[in-house]
N, C-alpha and C positions, 0 to 999 in steps of 0.2 A: 504494500500500500504506500502511496505517496505520503511522506511524513507531514503531518499537519503543521501549520505555522505555530510558532512558539506560544502565541497567545490563544491558540485554539485548544479546547479541552479534548482529551482522548475519550470521546463520547460515542457510545454505540446505542442503537435502537434495535430491539428484537420484536418483530411483528409475529404475533401468535405465541406470546411469552409463557402462556400457561399450558401449552401442549407438550407432547413428548419431546420433540426436538427443541422447541423454544425454551423449555426449562433447562435442558442440558447446555444449550448455547449461552443462555444468560449466566448460568453458574460458571461456565468456562471464561466468559468475558470478565466477570467480577474477579475471578482468581487471577486473571492476567492483568488486572489493574485498570480495566476500563470503567469509566463512569457509565453505568448501564441503565437504560430505560426499557421497560417492557410494555408493549401495547397489546391490549386485549379488549374484547367487548365488555367483559365484566369489570375491568379496571382493578383487578386484584393482582397481588404479587405473591409468588410462591417462594421468594428468596428475600431475606431481610435487606439486602444491599441492592436490590433492583427497584428502581423508581417506577411505580405504575403509571401508565397512561391509558385512559379509558376512551375508546372510540370504536365506532362500527365501521368496518371497512367498506360497507355499502353506502356510506354517507359521506360524500366528498366534502361538504361544508363542515361536518363534524371533525373530519380528519384535519382540515386546515386549521381549525380552531385549537384542537388538542395538541397539534405538533408545532404550533407557531413559535414556541420558544425552546424547542428541544435541540435543533441544529446538530444532528449526529454526523460524525465522519464515516461511520461504518453502519450499514443497515443490513439486517438479516431478516429475510422474508420466509416464514415457515407456515403461514396460515393458508387454509383453503376452505371453501364452503361447498358442500355437496348439493347439487340440484337434480331434478328428475331426468333431464336430458343433457346431452353434451353441449348442445347449442346454448342452454342456460348456463352450464358450467363455464363455457367460454366467456359469455357476457359478464357473469358475476366475478369470476376469478381473474380474468384478464383485466377487467375494470378495476379490481381492487389494487393490482400492481400499479396500474396507470395513475389512479387517484392518490395512492400513498406517495408515490414518487413526485407527483405534481405538487402535493402539499408541502413536501420538503424542498422543492426546487428554489423558492425565493431566497432562502437563507444561503444557498450556494455552499453548503458545508459538506455535502456528501462526496466522499472520495472512493468508496467501494460499496457495492451491493452484492450480497450473496443470496441467491434464490434457491430454495429447496423445491425440487420436483421429484421424479421417481422413474421407475422402470416402465411405467405405462407410456413413457416416451417411445419405447420400442414395442410394447405389447398392445398398445391401443387403449382407449378409454373404456370405462366399465361397460358402456352399452355396446361396445364392439370388441370386448376383451379377448385377445388371442384369436380372433376370427379372421383377421386380414393377413396380408403377406407380412411376415416378420423376418428380421435378419437372423442369421444363425447365432446360436450361443457359442461362447460367451459374448454378450452385447458390448459393442465398441462405440465410443462417443462419436466417431466420424460417420456412423451410419446416417443415410439421408432420412429426413422425416417421412413418416407414412402419409399416404394420401387421405387417411381418415382424419376428420376434424378432431382436435385434441386441445383441451384447455392449457396443457403444459406449453404448447407451441404459442398460444396467445399470450401467456405470461412472459415467455422468453421475448417475444416480439415487443411487448410493452417495455420490458427491461432494456432491450437494445436501443429502442427509440429514445428513452429517457437518458441513457448513457451518452448517446450522441448529442443530445440537446445540452446536457449539463456537464459533460466532460469527466464523468467518473468511470472507474473500471468496474468490472462485474465478474462474477463466477456463478455457474449453475451446478447444482449438486444433485445427481440422480441416484437416489437411494433405493435399495430393495426394502423388503418388510423391515420396519424399524422396531428394535427392541429397546424399551426404555421404561421410565416411570412417569405416569400421569393418570388422572381419572377424567371422565367426561370427554375422552378423545374418540373420534369416530373410527380410528384405525389403530387398534391397540391389541396386538396378538398376545403379549405376555399377560396383561390383565385379563383378557378373554379366557386364556387357558387356565389361569389361576381360578377364575370363577367357575369354569367348567369342572375342574378337578374338585373344587369345594362342593359343588352340587352333586357330582358323581358319588362322593363319599356320603353325603347326606342321604341320597336316594338308594345307596347300596348297589350302584351300577359300576361296571368296569369303565376304565378310561379308554374310550374307543376313538381311534384315529378317524377323523371325519372326512378326509380328503380322498384324492384320486390315487389310482395305482401308480401313475407317473410320479406324483409327489412322494409317495411312500418309498418307491424303489430308486428314484432318480437323484442325481446330485442337485443341490441347491445352495444358496447362501443367503445371508441376512445382513442388516446394517445396525450396529449399535449406535444409539443416540449420541453417546459421548464421543465416539469416533467421528461421526458426522460433524459435531461441534468442532472438534480438532481440525478437521479438513477445512471448514469454513474460515476459521481463524488463520490457518496457514495460507489459504488462497488470498485472503485480504492483505496479508503482510509480506507475501512473496511475489516478486514480479512474474515468476513462472506460473503463478496461479491466476493472473489477471486475464480477463477476457477469454475465458475458456470454460467449457462444460467438463465436469468430471463425474464419472461413476463413483459410487461410495458403497463399499461392502467390507465386511470384517477381514477378508483376506484368507479365510478358510472356507472349505466346502464340507457338506455333510449330507447324509441321507436321513430322512425322518424315521426310517425303520431302525436306524441306529440310535437316534436321539429320543424317540418317543418312549421306549421302555425305561430309559434313564430318568425322564421327566416323571413318568408314572411312579417309579421307585421313590423319587424325591417326595411325592405325596403319599407314599405307601398305599398305592392303589393297584389292583390287577388291571391289565391292559389288553386291548385287542388291536391288531393292525388292520390293514386293508383286507377286506374279504368280499371280493366280487363286485362291489359297487361302492361309491362314496356314501357316507352316512352323515349328512350335513348337521352342523350344530344347530342351525335354525329349526330343524326337525327334532333332533334329540332334546333340545332345551325349550321346546314349546311349552308355554304356560307354567314355567317354573318360578315365576315371581313370588308366589306365596311361600315357596320353599326357601328362596333367598331371604325373604323377610324373617322367616323363622330362624335361619342361621344367624342373621344380623342381630336379632334380639338376644339369642342365647349367648352369643360370643361378644356382644358389645362392639360390633363393628361400626365403622364411621360412615359408610356409604350405603344407605338403604335402597337407593335407586339402582337396580341391576343394570339398566340401560347405560348408566354412567361408568360402569365397570367393564361390561362385556359388549363387544361388537361382533355378534355371531356372523353377520353377513360378510364382514370383511375377512375374518379368518377363514370362513368357507370359501371365499373367492381366492385367497392365497393358497390354501391347501387343496382346493379342488381343481386347480389348473391341470389341463391335459397336455401341457408342454413343459419342457425343461426350461428353467430360468437360472442362468448363471451369469455373473457380471465380471467383465474384464477390468482389472485395476492397474494395468501397466501404464496408462497415461499419467496418472497422478504419481505413481512410484517413480517414473522416469523424471518427472518434474520436481521431485524432491519430497513428496509426502509418502512416508513408508510405514505409518502407524498401522497396527493390526489389533484385532480382538479375538479371544477364544470364545466362540459362540456358546458352547456348552456352559462354560464358567459364567459368562455374563448373563445368560438366560436364568440360571439358577440363582445368581446374585440378585437379579431383579425380583424373582419370586420371593426371596427373603425380604426385600425392601417393601413389597406389598404386604407381607405378613407383619413386619415391624410397624408399618403405618396403620395397621388394623383395617386394611381393606379386605383381607381374608384371614380366617382364623389360623 
């Protein structure tokens, strides 16, 4: 990143600061000595040293007012809003990037913007997920865009246009399934599996793998939220990270048939693997809210709303894919970012974080 002028604060803004990645990035920025602001719709802060900013990304006037005096040098955009169609996703999420950067433009403070997207850049959006022509795995950053409309592309285009207008550098970070700590997040595999295991124990059921034969037997990878945060800070502060997209994954690969029994053992549950057809969580966990309420009351848990813990639909989408999904990391390694994570260790560590936070018993 271009070094700020001596009278300018080393100030960062995290958009989506209460989410899985937002929390991890905000904590990393604070630890690195940044004066850190966290924008969210709720205006809450999950870190004592992150200054909350309340604004709705769909309200351009509200954004301008809320951000008038923030003037960050580094902006991290991790938020998105799910709509019923990709056309609406494009309008809402592309517009959020445009309006956020427009609100910051008058101060002229921004020097780098890191945008989080994901592997749907290669796989296609949810409404056309894995149905179009896709590049071979592992996915490489230089693959051309798909012809299928995709809100990630709209977000990138808004980022590129604002960078050209305001003269800042940018980086795009394409993560796989993110492992991390948060509640109320629409895409949270660890919390979902924690809730699933808790309910399996309560109902006396085995821990059944819900996904496809391909995901059970094939190689895959995932992204640790802390690793993604590290890559974003590296990209902001390294010339090799400027004006480039980067895949982001832990650096190891695994098969669910190897990891699933170990996760079941961690919860002391019997397990079943793939047997003939997927057994989606949305079907397995239909109408279990009263069971969750009973568990919450008995164990004194802090989140009574199961929908804020488990996103059955998203984990079903990840584990139900009929194609191999593996990410190439050579581009960022060659550029100088070589951090890795042990997926099994980080997954089990996050399980214990949810337990310590009284999200699960």
